TORFILO-599659 format. One record per residue (C-alpha): residue number from 1; x negated, y, z negated. Coordinates in Angstrom, 3 decimals. Example, Ala and Ser with C-alpha at 12.3 -4.5 7.8 and 13.67 -1.06 7.14 Angstrom:
! TORFILO-599659
{node 1; {-12.300; -4.500; -7.800}}
{node 2; {-13.670; -1.060; -7.140}}
***
This chain:
! TORFILO-599659
{node 1; {15.108; 29.248; -47.296}}
{node 2; {18.276; 27.424; -48.330}}
{node 3; {20.181; 28.649; -45.290}}
{node 4; {17.871; 27.058; -42.712}}
{node 5; {19.234; 24.073; -40.825}}
{node 6; {17.542; 20.761; -41.608}}
{node 7; {17.168; 21.499; -45.336}}
{node 8; {19.234; 19.947; -48.141}}
{node 9; {19.222; 22.355; -51.088}}
{node 10; {18.520; 21.310; -54.668}}
{node 11; {21.291; 23.285; -56.325}}
{node 12; {19.989; 22.845; -59.914}}
{node 13; {16.625; 24.507; -59.141}}
{node 14; {17.852; 26.538; -56.167}}
{node 15; {15.136; 25.280; -53.804}}
{node 16; {15.055; 22.969; -50.823}}
{node 17; {14.566; 19.379; -51.895}}
{node 18; {14.213; 17.474; -48.603}}
{node 19; {14.042; 18.153; -44.921}}
{node 20; {15.697; 15.968; -42.378}}
{node 21; {15.740; 15.647; -38.649}}
{node 22; {18.893; 13.606; -38.341}}
{node 23; {21.605; 13.570; -41.001}}
{node 24; {22.028; 9.793; -40.650}}
{node 25; {18.352; 8.929; -40.931}}
{node 26; {16.427; 10.888; -43.536}}
{node 27; {12.637; 10.794; -43.190}}
{node 28; {10.767; 8.526; -45.578}}
{node 29; {7.548; 10.588; -45.450}}
{node 30; {7.952; 14.022; -46.955}}
{node 31; {6.024; 16.276; -49.348}}
{node 32; {7.366; 19.108; -51.522}}
{node 33; {5.146; 22.195; -51.804}}
{node 34; {6.831; 24.568; -54.247}}
{node 35; {9.839; 25.921; -52.351}}
{node 36; {8.896; 24.186; -49.073}}
{node 37; {9.589; 20.578; -48.184}}
{node 38; {7.572; 19.224; -45.272}}
{node 39; {8.372; 16.011; -43.421}}
{node 40; {5.343; 14.099; -42.125}}
{node 41; {5.259; 12.597; -38.691}}
{node 42; {6.568; 9.049; -38.937}}
{node 43; {3.924; 6.387; -38.447}}
{node 44; {4.136; 4.240; -35.381}}
{node 45; {6.477; 1.379; -35.949}}
{node 46; {5.550; -2.212; -35.261}}
{node 47; {7.912; -2.149; -32.304}}
{node 48; {6.089; 0.782; -30.679}}
{node 49; {2.672; -0.744; -31.353}}
{node 50; {3.828; -4.092; -29.951}}
{node 51; {5.243; -2.389; -26.869}}
{node 52; {2.000; -0.470; -26.339}}
{node 53; {-0.005; -3.691; -26.752}}
{node 54; {2.239; -5.518; -24.266}}
{node 55; {1.875; -2.699; -21.733}}
{node 56; {-1.902; -2.641; -22.193}}
{node 57; {-2.165; -6.424; -21.864}}
{node 58; {0.100; -6.355; -18.801}}
{node 59; {-2.087; -3.738; -17.126}}
{node 60; {-5.260; -5.652; -17.986}}
{node 61; {-3.837; -8.983; -16.822}}
{node 62; {-2.472; -7.373; -13.651}}
{node 63; {-5.917; -5.968; -12.899}}
{node 64; {-7.529; -9.304; -13.744}}
{node 65; {-5.121; -11.236; -11.508}}
{node 66; {-5.709; -8.796; -8.646}}
{node 67; {-9.461; -9.185; -9.118}}
{node 68; {-9.184; -12.989; -9.169}}
{node 69; {-7.065; -12.981; -6.015}}
{node 70; {-9.511; -10.673; -4.264}}
{node 71; {-12.452; -12.879; -5.289}}
{node 72; {-10.638; -16.003; -4.101}}
{node 73; {-9.818; -14.332; -0.785}}
{node 74; {-13.464; -13.359; -0.297}}
{node 75; {-14.551; -16.922; -1.130}}
{node 76; {-11.958; -18.363; 1.258}}
{node 77; {-13.021; -15.917; 3.980}}
{node 78; {-16.672; -16.920; 3.521}}
{node 79; {-15.771; -20.633; 3.691}}
{node 80; {-13.743; -20.075; 6.863}}
{node 81; {-16.613; -18.133; 8.455}}
{node 82; {-19.076; -20.911; 7.585}}
{node 83; {-16.771; -23.542; 9.102}}
{node 84; {-16.295; -21.387; 12.195}}
{node 85; {-20.056; -20.964; 12.605}}
{node 86; {-20.524; -24.730; 12.193}}
{node 87; {-17.873; -25.438; 14.835}}
{node 88; {-19.389; -22.851; 17.155}}
{node 89; {-22.817; -24.422; 16.706}}
{node 90; {-21.470; -27.917; 17.433}}
{node 91; {-19.530; -26.649; 20.439}}
{node 92; {-22.610; -24.878; 21.813}}
{node 93; {-24.745; -28.006; 21.306}}
{node 94; {-22.191; -30.230; 23.057}}
{node 95; {-21.728; -27.694; 25.853}}
{node 96; {-25.501; -27.579; 26.405}}
{node 97; {-25.587; -31.399; 26.529}}
{node 98; {-22.815; -31.387; 29.159}}
{node 99; {-24.687; -28.745; 31.188}}
{node 100; {-27.823; -30.897; 31.069}}
{node 101; {-25.848; -33.962; 32.198}}
{node 102; {-24.304; -31.980; 35.067}}
{node 103; {-27.759; -30.729; 36.096}}
{node 104; {-29.092; -34.306; 36.054}}
{node 105; {-26.106; -35.480; 38.133}}
{node 106; {-26.698; -32.674; 40.656}}
{node 107; {-30.395; -33.630; 40.868}}
{node 108; {-29.480; -37.281; 41.405}}
{node 109; {-26.874; -36.263; 43.997}}
{node 110; {-29.499; -34.265; 45.913}}
{node 111; {-31.898; -37.256; 45.806}}
{node 112; {-29.116; -39.555; 46.978}}
{node 113; {-28.233; -37.210; 49.852}}
{node 114; {-31.912; -37.128; 50.899}}
{node 115; {-32.153; -40.934; 50.790}}
{node 116; {-28.935; -41.307; 52.787}}
{node 117; {-30.126; -38.684; 55.278}}
{node 118; {-33.467; -40.489; 55.713}}
{node 119; {-31.765; -43.853; 56.265}}
{node 120; {-29.283; -42.444; 58.762}}
{node 121; {-31.949; -40.521; 60.673}}
{node 122; {-34.312; -43.502; 60.528}}
{node 123; {-31.671; -45.901; 61.927}}
{node 124; {-30.438; -43.584; 64.624}}
***
């Protein structure tokens, strides 16, 4: 067991005393079971947890912003459609009024032509 890489031997008792993954940074979480030393998985550091939280918040905010933009676009589209319908209604109403005025003018023109025709045929 003493010859395995990653083990520092305890020479006085002739057993491994600590395992390590990197010679510069020894693990802080380890347990000795008789002749075997086991290193525990390191707990997540504050930096990793903060990074994960930032990523999660970024994803949530990105989704929220996209949802807000989509909602605003739908609202804007609905407002534009309402304004367009209102303009179309006003245009149709005004167009119908103009058609009625033209029809009245044509009727008056026909009456005028008849009156003129009667006066010219009556005088001749």
